C-alpha positions as CSV (number, residue, x, y, z in Angstrom):
1,M,-18.5,24.4,8.1
2,T,-22.3,24.8,7.7
3,E,-23.8,24.3,11.4
4,I,-27.8,25.0,11.9
5,R,-30.3,23.3,14.3
6,S,-33.0,20.7,13.0
7,S,-34.9,18.5,15.3
8,L,-35.9,16.5,12.7
9,L,-32.0,15.8,12.2
10,R,-31.0,15.6,15.5
11,T,-34.0,12.6,16.0
12,T,-33.0,10.7,13.7
13,L,-29.4,10.9,13.8
14,A,-30.7,9.8,17.8
15,V,-32.6,7.1,16.4
16,N,-30.8,5.5,14.2
17,A,-27.5,5.9,16.3
18,I,-29.5,3.9,19.1
19,S,-31.0,1.3,16.7
20,T,-27.5,0.6,15.2
21,A,-26.1,0.0,18.2
22,A,-28.8,-2.7,19.3
23,S,-28.1,-4.4,15.8
24,G,-24.6,-4.5,16.4
25,A,-24.3,-4.9,19.4
26,L,-26.4,-8.2,19.6
27,F,-24.6,-9.3,15.7
28,V,-21.6,-9.3,18.6
29,A,-22.5,-10.9,21.6
30,A,-25.5,-13.4,19.3
31,A,-22.8,-13.9,16.8
32,A,-23.0,-18.0,17.0
33,P,-26.6,-18.5,17.2
34,L,-27.3,-15.9,14.4
35,A,-24.9,-17.1,12.2
36,S,-26.4,-20.1,11.8
37,L,-29.5,-18.4,11.5
38,M,-28.6,-16.3,8.4
39,G,-26.7,-18.6,7.2
40,V,-23.2,-17.0,7.9
41,G,-19.9,-17.9,9.7
42,P,-19.6,-16.4,13.2
43,I,-16.5,-14.1,12.6
44,P,-17.7,-12.2,10.1
45,L,-21.2,-11.7,11.3
46,A,-19.3,-10.0,15.2
47,I,-17.1,-7.8,12.3
48,V,-20.5,-6.6,11.2
49,G,-21.2,-5.9,14.4
50,S,-18.7,-4.3,15.3
51,F,-18.7,-1.9,12.2
52,F,-22.3,-1.1,13.4
53,V,-21.9,0.0,16.8
54,A,-18.5,2.1,15.4
55,F,-20.7,3.7,13.1
56,A,-23.8,4.2,15.5
57,A,-20.8,5.6,17.9
58,L,-20.2,7.9,14.8
59,V,-23.9,8.9,14.1
60,W,-24.1,9.8,18.0
61,M,-21.8,12.7,18.3
62,A,-23.1,13.9,14.9
63,R,-26.1,14.8,16.1
64,R,-24.7,17.1,19.0
65,E,-25.6,21.1,18.7
66,P,-25.4,22.9,16.5
67,L,-25.2,20.2,13.9
68,N,-22.5,20.2,11.2
69,L,-24.7,19.7,8.4
70,H,-21.1,17.9,6.3
71,Q,-21.2,15.5,9.0
72,V,-25.2,14.5,8.3
73,E,-24.3,14.4,4.5
74,A,-21.6,11.8,5.3
75,I,-24.1,9.9,7.4
76,F,-26.5,10.2,4.5
77,A,-24.2,8.7,1.7
78,M,-23.3,5.7,4.4
79,D,-26.6,4.9,4.7
80,V,-27.2,4.7,1.3
81,A,-24.3,3.0,0.4
82,Y,-25.1,0.3,3.3
83,V,-28.8,-0.3,1.1
84,L,-27.0,-0.6,-2.1
85,A,-24.9,-3.0,-0.8
86,S,-27.7,-4.9,1.0
87,V,-29.6,-4.5,-2.4
88,V,-26.4,-5.8,-4.2
89,L,-25.4,-8.6,-1.8
90,L,-29.6,-10.1,-2.2
91,L,-29.9,-10.0,-6.0
92,A,-26.2,-11.0,-7.2
93,W,-25.5,-13.3,-4.4
94,P,-29.0,-15.0,-3.6
95,G,-27.6,-18.2,-2.0
96,V,-25.1,-16.4,0.2
97,L,-27.3,-15.8,3.1
98,S,-30.3,-18.7,4.1
99,P,-33.7,-17.9,4.0
100,A,-33.9,-15.9,7.2
101,G,-30.2,-14.0,6.9
102,R,-32.3,-12.3,3.8
103,L,-35.0,-11.5,5.4
104,I,-33.0,-9.7,8.1
105,T,-30.4,-8.4,5.8
106,A,-34.0,-6.8,3.7
107,L,-35.8,-5.3,7.2
108,L,-32.1,-3.8,7.9
109,A,-31.8,-2.1,4.6
110,D,-35.6,-1.2,4.9
111,V,-34.9,0.6,8.3
112,V,-32.1,2.0,7.1
113,A,-33.5,3.5,3.8
114,V,-36.2,5.4,6.2
115,F,-33.2,6.5,7.8
116,A,-32.1,7.7,4.7
117,V,-35.2,9.7,3.3
118,L,-35.4,11.2,7.0
119,E,-32.0,12.8,6.6
120,L,-32.0,13.9,3.2
121,V,-35.4,16.0,4.1
122,G,-33.9,16.8,7.2
123,L,-31.1,17.9,5.1
124,R,-33.1,19.9,2.6
125,R,-35.1,21.6,5.4
126,A,-32.0,23.3,6.9
127,R,-30.3,24.1,3.7
128,R,-33.9,26.2,2.9
129,V,-33.5,28.0,6.1
130,E,-29.7,28.2,6.1
131,T,-30.3,29.8,2.3
132,A,-32.9,32.0,3.8
133,A,-30.5,33.2,6.6
C-alpha cells in the first residue's frame, strides 16, 4: 500500500468528513421539515442522511497518519460519482424535487465538487513526492 503524509489531503478530508457528517445528521434529525421543503419524502431523505454519516466516518478514518492514497482515491471517486449523480438527477428528472430541493442538491454537489478538486490536487502532489522519493 502506498502511504504518504500530505497536509492538503488531510485538511480536505477533515473538512469533507465534518461537513458531510453535519449534513447527514441534519437530514436525519430534520427529515420531516426538510422533506417538505425539498419535495421528497422524509424516509428517503433520512436514508440519504444516514449514507452521508457513514461516508463521513469513512472519510474521517482515511485521514489518519500515514495517508493511504488508495483510500483517498476511492473517496475521490465516490465524491465524483456523487456530483455526477446529482447532475443526472437535476437534469434527467427536474420535477422530482421542489425548486428549493434542486437548489440544495446543486449547492451540495458544488461543495462536493470542490472537495473532489482539492483531493485530486492533493493526490497529484502526493504522487509526485512519492515518485521523487
